[in-house]
VMD Tcl script that builds the backbone (N, CA, C; Angstrom):
set m [mol new atoms 486]
animate dup $m
set s [atomselect $m all]
$s set {name element resname resid chain x y z} {
  {N N UNK 1 A -8.066 -9.145 17.130}
  {CA C UNK 1 A -8.090 -8.285 18.289}
  {C C UNK 1 A -9.515 -7.771 18.443}
  {N N UNK 2 A -10.111 -8.017 19.569}
  {CA C UNK 2 A -11.440 -7.465 19.782}
  {C C UNK 2 A -11.278 -6.111 20.457}
  {N N UNK 3 A -12.071 -5.186 20.007}
  {CA C UNK 3 A -11.973 -3.833 20.539}
  {C C UNK 3 A -13.189 -3.549 21.403}
  {N N UNK 4 A -12.974 -2.804 22.443}
  {CA C UNK 4 A -14.037 -2.422 23.354}
  {C C UNK 4 A -14.985 -1.451 22.656}
  {N N UNK 5 A -16.299 -1.555 22.928}
  {CA C UNK 5 A -17.222 -0.613 22.300}
  {C C UNK 5 A -16.995 0.827 22.748}
  {N N UNK 6 A -16.291 1.032 23.832}
  {CA C UNK 6 A -16.053 2.392 24.310}
  {C C UNK 6 A -14.562 2.745 24.291}
  {N N UNK 7 A -13.864 2.256 23.273}
  {CA C UNK 7 A -12.432 2.524 23.151}
  {C C UNK 7 A -12.191 4.033 23.067}
  {N N UNK 8 A -11.281 4.516 23.887}
  {CA C UNK 8 A -10.960 5.944 23.901}
  {C C UNK 8 A -9.765 6.228 23.001}
  {N N UNK 9 A -9.538 7.494 22.740}
  {CA C UNK 9 A -8.402 7.888 21.900}
  {C C UNK 9 A -7.075 7.382 22.468}
  {N N UNK 10 A -6.787 7.577 23.765}
  {CA C UNK 10 A -5.512 7.056 24.270}
  {C C UNK 10 A -5.389 5.535 24.111}
  {N N UNK 11 A -6.488 4.826 24.307}
  {CA C UNK 11 A -6.441 3.364 24.151}
  {C C UNK 11 A -6.218 2.977 22.688}
  {N N UNK 12 A -6.905 3.660 21.788}
  {CA C UNK 12 A -6.728 3.401 20.360}
  {C C UNK 12 A -5.286 3.648 19.941}
  {N N UNK 13 A -4.743 4.804 20.332}
  {CA C UNK 13 A -3.367 5.129 19.961}
  {C C UNK 13 A -2.381 4.126 20.542}
  {N N UNK 14 A -2.616 3.700 21.767}
  {CA C UNK 14 A -1.727 2.706 22.385}
  {C C UNK 14 A -1.779 1.386 21.613}
  {N N UNK 15 A -2.967 0.972 21.209}
  {CA C UNK 15 A -3.094 -0.275 20.456}
  {C C UNK 15 A -2.434 -0.157 19.079}
  {N N UNK 16 A -2.643 0.973 18.417}
  {CA C UNK 16 A -2.016 1.189 17.110}
  {C C UNK 16 A -0.499 1.077 17.235}
  {N N UNK 17 A 0.069 1.815 18.190}
  {CA C UNK 17 A 1.531 1.825 18.349}
  {C C UNK 17 A 2.064 0.452 18.744}
  {N N UNK 18 A 1.358 -0.235 19.631}
  {CA C UNK 18 A 1.800 -1.552 20.094}
  {C C UNK 18 A 1.789 -2.569 18.950}
  {N N UNK 19 A 0.703 -2.615 18.205}
  {CA C UNK 19 A 0.632 -3.589 17.106}
  {C C UNK 19 A 1.615 -3.250 15.996}
  {N N UNK 20 A 1.822 -1.975 15.740}
  {CA C UNK 20 A 2.791 -1.605 14.708}
  {C C UNK 20 A 4.202 -1.970 15.152}
  {N N UNK 21 A 4.510 -1.731 16.425}
  {CA C UNK 21 A 5.829 -2.107 16.952}
  {C C UNK 21 A 6.060 -3.605 16.776}
  {N N UNK 22 A 5.070 -4.418 17.084}
  {CA C UNK 22 A 5.196 -5.873 16.939}
  {C C UNK 22 A 5.406 -6.263 15.473}
  {N N UNK 23 A 4.658 -5.627 14.573}
  {CA C UNK 23 A 4.828 -5.925 13.153}
  {C C UNK 23 A 6.213 -5.517 12.673}
  {N N UNK 24 A 6.647 -4.324 13.046}
  {CA C UNK 24 A 7.979 -3.860 12.622}
  {C C UNK 24 A 9.085 -4.755 13.192}
  {N N UNK 25 A 8.926 -5.224 14.424}
  {CA C UNK 25 A 9.927 -6.126 15.013}
  {C C UNK 25 A 10.007 -7.419 14.218}
  {N N UNK 26 A 8.869 -7.937 13.798}
  {CA C UNK 26 A 8.873 -9.154 12.984}
  {C C UNK 26 A 9.518 -8.892 11.630}
  {N N UNK 27 A 9.175 -7.790 11.000}
  {CA C UNK 27 A 9.752 -7.454 9.697}
  {C C UNK 27 A 11.268 -7.319 9.776}
  {N N UNK 28 A 11.767 -6.838 10.898}
  {CA C UNK 28 A 13.213 -6.656 11.069}
  {C C UNK 28 A 13.962 -7.979 11.065}
  {N N UNK 29 A 13.266 -9.082 11.297}
  {CA C UNK 29 A 13.910 -10.396 11.306}
  {C C UNK 29 A 13.986 -11.022 9.920}
  {N N UNK 30 A 13.325 -10.419 8.940}
  {CA C UNK 30 A 13.232 -11.006 7.606}
  {C C UNK 30 A 14.314 -10.467 6.677}
  {N N UNK 31 A 14.777 -11.318 5.801}
  {CA C UNK 31 A 15.707 -10.885 4.758}
  {C C UNK 31 A 14.896 -10.327 3.589}
  {N N UNK 32 A 15.537 -9.549 2.729}
  {CA C UNK 32 A 14.830 -9.082 1.532}
  {C C UNK 32 A 14.278 -10.242 0.691}
  {N N UNK 33 A 15.041 -11.331 0.582}
  {CA C UNK 33 A 14.548 -12.484 -0.181}
  {C C UNK 33 A 13.292 -13.077 0.447}
  {N N UNK 34 A 13.246 -13.137 1.766}
  {CA C UNK 34 A 12.046 -13.636 2.422}
  {C C UNK 34 A 10.855 -12.716 2.165}
  {N N UNK 35 A 11.108 -11.423 2.121}
  {CA C UNK 35 A 10.019 -10.456 1.965}
  {C C UNK 35 A 9.375 -10.504 0.583}
  {N N UNK 36 A 10.084 -11.029 -0.403}
  {CA C UNK 36 A 9.513 -11.088 -1.753}
  {C C UNK 36 A 9.069 -12.499 -2.141}
  {N N UNK 37 A 9.234 -13.456 -1.252}
  {CA C UNK 37 A 8.838 -14.836 -1.540}
  {C C UNK 37 A 7.318 -14.962 -1.504}
  {N N UNK 38 A 6.706 -15.460 -2.587}
  {CA C UNK 38 A 5.249 -15.621 -2.578}
  {C C UNK 38 A 4.821 -16.757 -1.653}
  {N N UNK 39 A 3.547 -16.770 -1.331}
  {CA C UNK 39 A 2.982 -17.867 -0.559}
  {C C UNK 39 A 2.739 -17.579 0.904}
  {N N UNK 40 A 2.905 -16.344 1.323}
  {CA C UNK 40 A 2.681 -16.007 2.733}
  {C C UNK 40 A 1.188 -16.038 3.043}
  {N N UNK 41 A 0.422 -15.422 2.175}
  {CA C UNK 41 A -1.037 -15.393 2.297}
  {C C UNK 41 A -1.572 -15.595 0.881}
  {N N UNK 42 A -1.867 -16.830 0.530}
  {CA C UNK 42 A -2.201 -17.131 -0.858}
  {C C UNK 42 A -0.968 -16.880 -1.707}
  {N N UNK 43 A -1.122 -16.133 -2.787}
  {CA C UNK 43 A 0.017 -15.815 -3.661}
  {C C UNK 43 A 0.857 -14.668 -3.116}
  {N N UNK 44 A 0.338 -13.966 -2.117}
  {CA C UNK 44 A 1.003 -12.760 -1.634}
  {C C UNK 44 A 2.294 -13.055 -0.891}
  {N N UNK 45 A 3.260 -12.173 -1.102}
  {CA C UNK 45 A 4.504 -12.144 -0.327}
  {C C UNK 45 A 4.323 -11.160 0.825}
  {N N UNK 46 A 5.324 -11.082 1.685}
  {CA C UNK 46 A 5.309 -10.061 2.737}
  {C C UNK 46 A 5.239 -8.681 2.092}
  {N N UNK 47 A 5.996 -8.473 1.034}
  {CA C UNK 47 A 5.978 -7.189 0.322}
  {C C UNK 47 A 4.565 -6.848 -0.127}
  {N N UNK 48 A 3.852 -7.821 -0.669}
  {CA C UNK 48 A 2.483 -7.588 -1.134}
  {C C UNK 48 A 1.552 -7.251 0.032}
  {N N UNK 49 A 1.752 -7.918 1.153}
  {CA C UNK 49 A 0.952 -7.640 2.349}
  {C C UNK 49 A 1.179 -6.206 2.810}
  {N N UNK 50 A 2.426 -5.762 2.803}
  {CA C UNK 50 A 2.735 -4.400 3.251}
  {C C UNK 50 A 2.116 -3.361 2.316}
  {N N UNK 51 A 2.145 -3.628 1.014}
  {CA C UNK 51 A 1.510 -2.725 0.055}
  {C C UNK 51 A -0.003 -2.707 0.267}
  {N N UNK 52 A -0.566 -3.852 0.567}
  {CA C UNK 52 A -2.001 -3.974 0.863}
  {C C UNK 52 A -2.366 -3.127 2.094}
  {N N UNK 53 A -1.591 -3.232 3.150}
  {CA C UNK 53 A -1.856 -2.452 4.361}
  {C C UNK 53 A -1.790 -0.959 4.045}
  {N N UNK 54 A -0.758 -0.541 3.322}
  {CA C UNK 54 A -0.608 0.881 2.983}
  {C C UNK 54 A -1.772 1.366 2.127}
  {N N UNK 55 A -2.246 0.532 1.227}
  {CA C UNK 55 A -3.374 0.911 0.370}
  {C C UNK 55 A -4.629 1.143 1.203}
  {N N UNK 56 A -4.927 0.221 2.110}
  {CA C UNK 56 A -6.118 0.375 2.951}
  {C C UNK 56 A -5.978 1.571 3.891}
  {N N UNK 57 A -4.765 1.825 4.384}
  {CA C UNK 57 A -4.569 3.031 5.197}
  {C C UNK 57 A -4.847 4.286 4.374}
  {N N UNK 58 A -4.426 4.282 3.122}
  {CA C UNK 58 A -4.688 5.426 2.248}
  {C C UNK 58 A -6.179 5.659 2.056}
  {N N UNK 59 A -6.917 4.575 1.814}
  {CA C UNK 59 A -8.369 4.713 1.691}
  {C C UNK 59 A -8.964 5.232 2.992}
  {N N UNK 60 A -8.491 4.702 4.111}
  {CA C UNK 60 A -8.987 5.135 5.421}
  {C C UNK 60 A -8.769 6.635 5.601}
  {N N UNK 61 A -7.597 7.127 5.241}
  {CA C UNK 61 A -7.322 8.559 5.381}
  {C C UNK 61 A -8.252 9.386 4.485}
  {N N UNK 62 A -8.468 8.929 3.257}
  {CA C UNK 62 A -9.372 9.637 2.346}
  {C C UNK 62 A -10.790 9.660 2.900}
  {N N UNK 63 A -11.279 8.521 3.354}
  {CA C UNK 63 A -12.648 8.432 3.853}
  {C C UNK 63 A -12.819 9.267 5.116}
  {N N UNK 64 A -11.820 9.249 5.984}
  {CA C UNK 64 A -11.885 10.054 7.203}
  {C C UNK 64 A -11.888 11.539 6.858}
  {N N UNK 65 A -11.039 11.939 5.926}
  {CA C UNK 65 A -10.997 13.343 5.509}
  {C C UNK 65 A -12.356 13.788 4.974}
  {N N UNK 66 A -13.018 12.920 4.236}
  {CA C UNK 66 A -14.359 13.263 3.737}
  {C C UNK 66 A -15.305 13.523 4.898}
  {N N UNK 67 A -15.293 12.646 5.879}
  {CA C UNK 67 A -16.151 12.855 7.057}
  {C C UNK 67 A -15.842 14.190 7.727}
  {N N UNK 68 A -14.564 14.501 7.868}
  {CA C UNK 68 A -14.177 15.735 8.554}
  {C C UNK 68 A -14.616 16.983 7.785}
  {N N UNK 69 A -14.763 16.845 6.462}
  {CA C UNK 69 A -15.268 17.960 5.639}
  {C C UNK 69 A -16.797 17.980 5.598}
  {N N UNK 70 A -17.420 17.005 6.252}
  {CA C UNK 70 A -18.874 16.927 6.245}
  {C C UNK 70 A -19.438 16.291 4.994}
  {N N UNK 71 A -18.598 15.579 4.278}
  {CA C UNK 71 A -19.010 14.923 3.041}
  {C C UNK 71 A -19.100 13.413 3.258}
  {N N UNK 72 A -19.918 12.757 2.450}
  {CA C UNK 72 A -19.957 11.300 2.476}
  {C C UNK 72 A -18.700 10.788 1.772}
  {N N UNK 73 A -18.007 9.823 2.363}
  {CA C UNK 73 A -16.806 9.301 1.713}
  {C C UNK 73 A -17.149 8.568 0.424}
  {N N UNK 74 A -16.252 8.654 -0.538}
  {CA C UNK 74 A -16.438 7.953 -1.813}
  {C C UNK 74 A -15.948 6.517 -1.644}
  {N N UNK 75 A -16.815 5.704 -1.084}
  {CA C UNK 75 A -16.498 4.288 -0.864}
  {C C UNK 75 A -17.091 3.483 -2.012}
  {N N UNK 76 A -16.570 2.291 -2.234}
  {CA C UNK 76 A -17.118 1.459 -3.311}
  {C C UNK 76 A -18.614 1.212 -3.103}
  {N N UNK 77 A -19.358 1.237 -4.205}
  {CA C UNK 77 A -20.784 0.956 -4.123}
  {C C UNK 77 A -21.049 -0.456 -3.638}
  {N N UNK 78 A -20.257 -1.369 -4.088}
  {CA C UNK 78 A -20.324 -2.760 -3.642}
  {C C UNK 78 A -19.049 -3.059 -2.869}
  {N N UNK 79 A -19.197 -3.483 -1.630}
  {CA C UNK 79 A -18.016 -3.789 -0.823}
  {C C UNK 79 A -17.528 -5.187 -1.190}
  {N N UNK 80 A -16.824 -5.262 -2.293}
  {CA C UNK 80 A -16.235 -6.524 -2.727}
  {C C UNK 80 A -14.756 -6.479 -2.346}
  {N N UNK 81 A -14.495 -6.854 -1.106}
  {CA C UNK 81 A -13.141 -6.739 -0.564}
  {C C UNK 81 A -12.169 -7.619 -1.343}
  {N N UNK 82 A -12.616 -8.797 -1.757}
  {CA C UNK 82 A -11.729 -9.659 -2.544}
  {C C UNK 82 A -11.324 -8.982 -3.846}
  {N N UNK 83 A -12.269 -8.336 -4.526}
  {CA C UNK 83 A -11.948 -7.622 -5.756}
  {C C UNK 83 A -11.006 -6.456 -5.473}
  {N N UNK 84 A -11.303 -5.691 -4.411}
  {CA C UNK 84 A -10.456 -4.552 -4.059}
  {C C UNK 84 A -9.026 -5.011 -3.769}
  {N N UNK 85 A -8.901 -6.115 -3.042}
  {CA C UNK 85 A -7.576 -6.639 -2.721}
  {C C UNK 85 A -6.874 -7.178 -3.963}
  {N N UNK 86 A -7.627 -7.827 -4.861}
  {CA C UNK 86 A -7.029 -8.337 -6.103}
  {C C UNK 86 A -6.535 -7.187 -6.976}
  {N N UNK 87 A -7.304 -6.117 -7.049}
  {CA C UNK 87 A -6.879 -4.952 -7.832}
  {C C UNK 87 A -5.628 -4.325 -7.224}
  {N N UNK 88 A -5.581 -4.270 -5.907}
  {CA C UNK 88 A -4.386 -3.740 -5.244}
  {C C UNK 88 A -3.184 -4.626 -5.554}
  {N N UNK 89 A -3.345 -5.940 -5.431}
  {CA C UNK 89 A -2.247 -6.871 -5.709}
  {C C UNK 89 A -1.744 -6.705 -7.139}
  {N N UNK 90 A -2.662 -6.613 -8.103}
  {CA C UNK 90 A -2.265 -6.454 -9.499}
  {C C UNK 90 A -1.469 -5.166 -9.700}
  {N N UNK 91 A -1.837 -4.129 -8.980}
  {CA C UNK 91 A -1.161 -2.841 -9.104}
  {C C UNK 91 A 0.233 -2.842 -8.478}
  {N N UNK 92 A 0.423 -3.605 -7.395}
  {CA C UNK 92 A 1.669 -3.495 -6.633}
  {C C UNK 92 A 2.613 -4.688 -6.762}
  {N N UNK 93 A 2.171 -5.775 -7.364}
  {CA C UNK 93 A 2.973 -7.007 -7.332}
  {C C UNK 93 A 4.356 -6.857 -7.969}
  {N N UNK 94 A 4.499 -5.952 -8.910}
  {CA C UNK 94 A 5.792 -5.765 -9.562}
  {C C UNK 94 A 6.584 -4.575 -9.021}
  {N N UNK 95 A 6.057 -3.920 -7.992}
  {CA C UNK 95 A 6.789 -2.795 -7.400}
  {C C UNK 95 A 8.025 -3.317 -6.671}
  {N N UNK 96 A 9.116 -2.574 -6.713}
  {CA C UNK 96 A 10.309 -2.978 -5.974}
  {C C UNK 96 A 10.067 -2.946 -4.463}
  {N N UNK 97 A 10.722 -3.855 -3.758}
  {CA C UNK 97 A 10.587 -3.947 -2.309}
  {C C UNK 97 A 10.879 -2.612 -1.635}
  {N N UNK 98 A 11.959 -1.948 -2.025}
  {CA C UNK 98 A 12.330 -0.678 -1.380}
  {C C UNK 98 A 11.213 0.356 -1.512}
  {N N UNK 99 A 10.578 0.401 -2.657}
  {CA C UNK 99 A 9.487 1.351 -2.883}
  {C C UNK 99 A 8.282 1.011 -2.003}
  {N N UNK 100 A 7.968 -0.274 -1.888}
  {CA C UNK 100 A 6.851 -0.699 -1.040}
  {C C UNK 100 A 7.140 -0.371 0.419}
  {N N UNK 101 A 8.358 -0.663 0.878}
  {CA C UNK 101 A 8.712 -0.374 2.268}
  {C C UNK 101 A 8.624 1.118 2.562}
  {N N UNK 102 A 9.080 1.933 1.623}
  {CA C UNK 102 A 9.009 3.388 1.812}
  {C C UNK 102 A 7.548 3.836 1.921}
  {N N UNK 103 A 6.686 3.338 1.051}
  {CA C UNK 103 A 5.268 3.711 1.092}
  {C C UNK 103 A 4.595 3.176 2.352}
  {N N UNK 104 A 4.940 1.965 2.755}
  {CA C UNK 104 A 4.385 1.349 3.963}
  {C C UNK 104 A 4.698 2.204 5.190}
  {N N UNK 105 A 5.912 2.677 5.286}
  {CA C UNK 105 A 6.311 3.487 6.447}
  {C C UNK 105 A 5.757 4.911 6.368}
  {N N UNK 106 A 5.715 5.489 5.183}
  {CA C UNK 106 A 5.129 6.825 5.012}
  {C C UNK 106 A 3.637 6.779 5.337}
  {N N UNK 107 A 2.978 5.744 4.865}
  {CA C UNK 107 A 1.545 5.602 5.115}
  {C C UNK 107 A 1.257 5.514 6.607}
  {N N UNK 108 A 2.087 4.777 7.333}
  {CA C UNK 108 A 1.900 4.686 8.776}
  {C C UNK 108 A 2.073 6.054 9.441}
  {N N UNK 109 A 3.129 6.771 9.076}
  {CA C UNK 109 A 3.343 8.100 9.668}
  {C C UNK 109 A 2.132 9.005 9.416}
  {N N UNK 110 A 1.626 8.991 8.186}
  {CA C UNK 110 A 0.474 9.824 7.843}
  {C C UNK 110 A -0.785 9.368 8.578}
  {N N UNK 111 A -0.968 8.063 8.682}
  {CA C UNK 111 A -2.155 7.522 9.347}
  {C C UNK 111 A -2.109 7.767 10.848}
  {N N UNK 112 A -0.941 7.588 11.440}
  {CA C UNK 112 A -0.797 7.858 12.869}
  {C C UNK 112 A -1.015 9.341 13.152}
  {N N UNK 113 A -0.470 10.204 12.302}
  {CA C UNK 113 A -0.672 11.644 12.479}
  {C C UNK 113 A -2.159 11.987 12.411}
  {N N UNK 114 A -2.877 11.345 11.501}
  {CA C UNK 114 A -4.313 11.577 11.421}
  {C C UNK 114 A -4.990 11.135 12.716}
  {N N UNK 115 A -4.692 9.929 13.170}
  {CA C UNK 115 A -5.306 9.414 14.403}
  {C C UNK 115 A -5.006 10.338 15.586}
  {N N UNK 116 A -3.771 10.817 15.658}
  {CA C UNK 116 A -3.392 11.713 16.757}
  {C C UNK 116 A -4.119 13.048 16.675}
  {N N UNK 117 A -4.436 13.491 15.469}
  {CA C UNK 117 A -5.062 14.804 15.288}
  {C C UNK 117 A -6.557 14.813 15.595}
  {N N UNK 118 A -7.170 13.638 15.594}
  {CA C UNK 118 A -8.616 13.574 15.806}
  {C C UNK 118 A -8.946 13.761 17.277}
  {N N UNK 119 A -10.041 14.456 17.523}
  {CA C UNK 119 A -10.487 14.639 18.903}
  {C C UNK 119 A -11.252 13.397 19.355}
  {N N UNK 120 A -11.423 13.301 20.648}
  {CA C UNK 120 A -12.222 12.201 21.193}
  {C C UNK 120 A -13.628 12.231 20.593}
  {N N UNK 121 A -14.211 13.414 20.491}
  {CA C UNK 121 A -15.563 13.531 19.930}
  {C C UNK 121 A -15.612 13.059 18.483}
  {N N UNK 122 A -14.594 13.403 17.692}
  {CA C UNK 122 A -14.567 12.949 16.303}
  {C C UNK 122 A -14.452 11.425 16.234}
  {N N UNK 123 A -13.595 10.867 17.057}
  {CA C UNK 123 A -13.414 9.408 17.056}
  {C C UNK 123 A -14.675 8.671 17.484}
  {N N UNK 124 A -15.468 9.289 18.333}
  {CA C UNK 124 A -16.683 8.643 18.834}
  {C C UNK 124 A -17.915 8.933 17.961}
  {N N UNK 125 A -17.764 9.742 16.921}
  {CA C UNK 125 A -18.889 10.056 16.043}
  {C C UNK 125 A -19.318 8.801 15.287}
  {N N UNK 126 A -20.638 8.579 15.271}
  {CA C UNK 126 A -21.228 7.418 14.590}
  {C C UNK 126 A -21.484 7.738 13.120}
  {N N UNK 127 A -21.126 6.792 12.270}
  {CA C UNK 127 A -21.425 6.854 10.839}
  {C C UNK 127 A -22.102 5.535 10.466}
  {N N UNK 128 A -23.387 5.399 10.801}
  {CA C UNK 128 A -24.055 4.106 10.627}
  {C C UNK 128 A -24.357 3.737 9.179}
  {N N UNK 129 A -24.423 4.726 8.281}
  {CA C UNK 129 A -24.857 4.457 6.917}
  {C C UNK 129 A -23.736 4.405 5.889}
  {N N UNK 130 A -22.530 4.650 6.301}
  {CA C UNK 130 A -21.393 4.619 5.384}
  {C C UNK 130 A -20.163 4.196 6.181}
  {N N UNK 131 A -19.022 4.055 5.496}
  {CA C UNK 131 A -17.802 3.675 6.205}
  {C C UNK 131 A -17.614 4.599 7.392}
  {N N UNK 132 A -17.339 4.095 8.564}
  {CA C UNK 132 A -17.004 2.724 8.934}
  {C C UNK 132 A -18.177 1.896 9.467}
  {N N UNK 133 A -19.402 2.358 9.272}
  {CA C UNK 133 A -20.593 1.667 9.786}
  {C C UNK 133 A -20.529 1.525 11.305}
  {N N UNK 134 A -20.191 2.606 11.927}
  {CA C UNK 134 A -20.070 2.666 13.379}
  {C C UNK 134 A -19.293 3.901 13.745}
  {N N UNK 135 A -18.680 3.855 14.898}
  {CA C UNK 135 A -17.865 5.000 15.340}
  {C C UNK 135 A -16.607 5.102 14.476}
  {N N UNK 136 A -16.146 6.316 14.304}
  {CA C UNK 136 A -14.989 6.556 13.440}
  {C C UNK 136 A -13.775 5.761 13.897}
  {N N UNK 137 A -13.563 5.647 15.202}
  {CA C UNK 137 A -12.382 4.929 15.682}
  {C C UNK 137 A -12.379 3.487 15.206}
  {N N UNK 138 A -13.564 2.887 14.966}
  {CA C UNK 138 A -13.592 1.494 14.518}
  {C C UNK 138 A -12.980 1.346 13.130}
  {N N UNK 139 A -13.157 2.363 12.295}
  {CA C UNK 139 A -12.539 2.335 10.970}
  {C C UNK 139 A -11.034 2.469 11.038}
  {N N UNK 140 A -10.553 3.317 11.944}
  {CA C UNK 140 A -9.107 3.446 12.115}
  {C C UNK 140 A -8.524 2.153 12.673}
  {N N UNK 141 A -9.184 1.586 13.666}
  {CA C UNK 141 A -8.679 0.344 14.269}
  {C C UNK 141 A -8.648 -0.788 13.246}
  {N N UNK 142 A -9.689 -0.898 12.431}
  {CA C UNK 142 A -9.742 -1.977 11.442}
  {C C UNK 142 A -8.619 -1.863 10.422}
  {N N UNK 143 A -8.245 -0.640 10.073}
  {CA C UNK 143 A -7.234 -0.430 9.046}
  {C C UNK 143 A -5.839 -0.211 9.594}
  {N N UNK 144 A -5.715 -0.197 10.911}
  {CA C UNK 144 A -4.398 -0.005 11.510}
  {C C UNK 144 A -4.108 -1.145 12.477}
  {N N UNK 145 A -4.330 -0.978 13.768}
  {CA C UNK 145 A -3.880 -1.979 14.734}
  {C C UNK 145 A -4.424 -3.375 14.451}
  {N N UNK 146 A -5.700 -3.493 14.111}
  {CA C UNK 146 A -6.254 -4.822 13.843}
  {C C UNK 146 A -5.668 -5.419 12.567}
  {N N UNK 147 A -5.424 -4.561 11.579}
  {CA C UNK 147 A -4.831 -5.005 10.315}
  {C C UNK 147 A -3.382 -5.448 10.526}
  {N N UNK 148 A -2.642 -4.693 11.331}
  {CA C UNK 148 A -1.256 -5.067 11.621}
  {C C UNK 148 A -1.209 -6.429 12.301}
  {N N UNK 149 A -2.086 -6.623 13.274}
  {CA C UNK 149 A -2.098 -7.883 14.006}
  {C C UNK 149 A -2.475 -9.042 13.087}
  {N N UNK 150 A -3.503 -8.851 12.287}
  {CA C UNK 150 A -3.957 -9.906 11.372}
  {C C UNK 150 A -2.814 -10.381 10.477}
  {N N UNK 151 A -2.142 -9.443 9.848}
  {CA C UNK 151 A -1.097 -9.827 8.898}
  {C C UNK 151 A 0.208 -10.229 9.586}
  {N N UNK 152 A 0.467 -9.715 10.769}
  {CA C UNK 152 A 1.624 -10.209 11.531}
  {C C UNK 152 A 1.439 -11.693 11.815}
  {N N UNK 153 A 0.245 -12.072 12.206}
  {CA C UNK 153 A -0.026 -13.489 12.488}
  {C C UNK 153 A 0.098 -14.340 11.229}
  {N N UNK 154 A -0.333 -13.803 10.074}
  {CA C UNK 154 A -0.154 -14.528 8.810}
  {C C UNK 154 A 1.332 -14.785 8.543}
  {N N UNK 155 A 2.153 -13.773 8.751}
  {CA C UNK 155 A 3.593 -13.886 8.509}
  {C C UNK 155 A 4.221 -14.873 9.492}
  {N N UNK 156 A 3.831 -14.772 10.758}
  {CA C UNK 156 A 4.365 -15.696 11.761}
  {C C UNK 156 A 3.995 -17.153 11.434}
  {N N UNK 157 A 2.781 -17.359 10.989}
  {CA C UNK 157 A 2.336 -18.709 10.605}
  {C C UNK 157 A 3.156 -19.213 9.429}
  {N N UNK 158 A 3.348 -18.374 8.425}
  {CA C UNK 158 A 4.133 -18.743 7.265}
  {C C UNK 158 A 5.563 -19.084 7.664}
  {N N UNK 159 A 6.162 -18.259 8.511}
  {CA C UNK 159 A 7.541 -18.522 8.947}
  {C C UNK 159 A 7.646 -19.859 9.688}
  {N N UNK 160 A 6.642 -20.203 10.448}
  {CA C UNK 160 A 6.660 -21.476 11.192}
  {C C UNK 160 A 6.556 -22.667 10.248}
  {N N UNK 161 A 6.008 -22.443 9.059}
  {CA C UNK 161 A 5.805 -23.536 8.095}
  {C C UNK 161 A 6.925 -23.691 7.087}
  {N N UNK 162 A 7.767 -22.652 6.908}
  {CA C UNK 162 A 8.839 -22.749 5.910}
  {C C UNK 162 A 10.138 -23.227 6.517}
}
mol reanalyze $m
mol bondsrecalc $m
mol representation Tube
mol addrep $m
């Protein structure tokens, strides 16, 4: 999903809600056995993807909160996304599906509440030297609506192949 350089708060919120609705509709078609089957994205199952999304949303909320307090967010010194994702997978791969689903949905509620609470000025604030390396809304979009769309497409592709 390409985002406009001048995305406004109402547009961001609409995109977040729309992409989440599409992801949730797809998830509603899956059985629990399908959700734990590996191979959707590499070794990851749908369950692992959902835990991954919730983890990145959690980091996004922490980093945003730091900005709102006027502090630099505690982001990794080296942006090794593959390592970060591997560490997340190792941490969550044995979690029960019900626990992952609960965290996935709680994380969305918390992340959406954060997005709704931010003012237009806060969303348009530039952070060129730290996360998100641009306007704040770009970090929310990357970890929410764009992330939902990316992984929804992964799941749809996997379903078409099985």
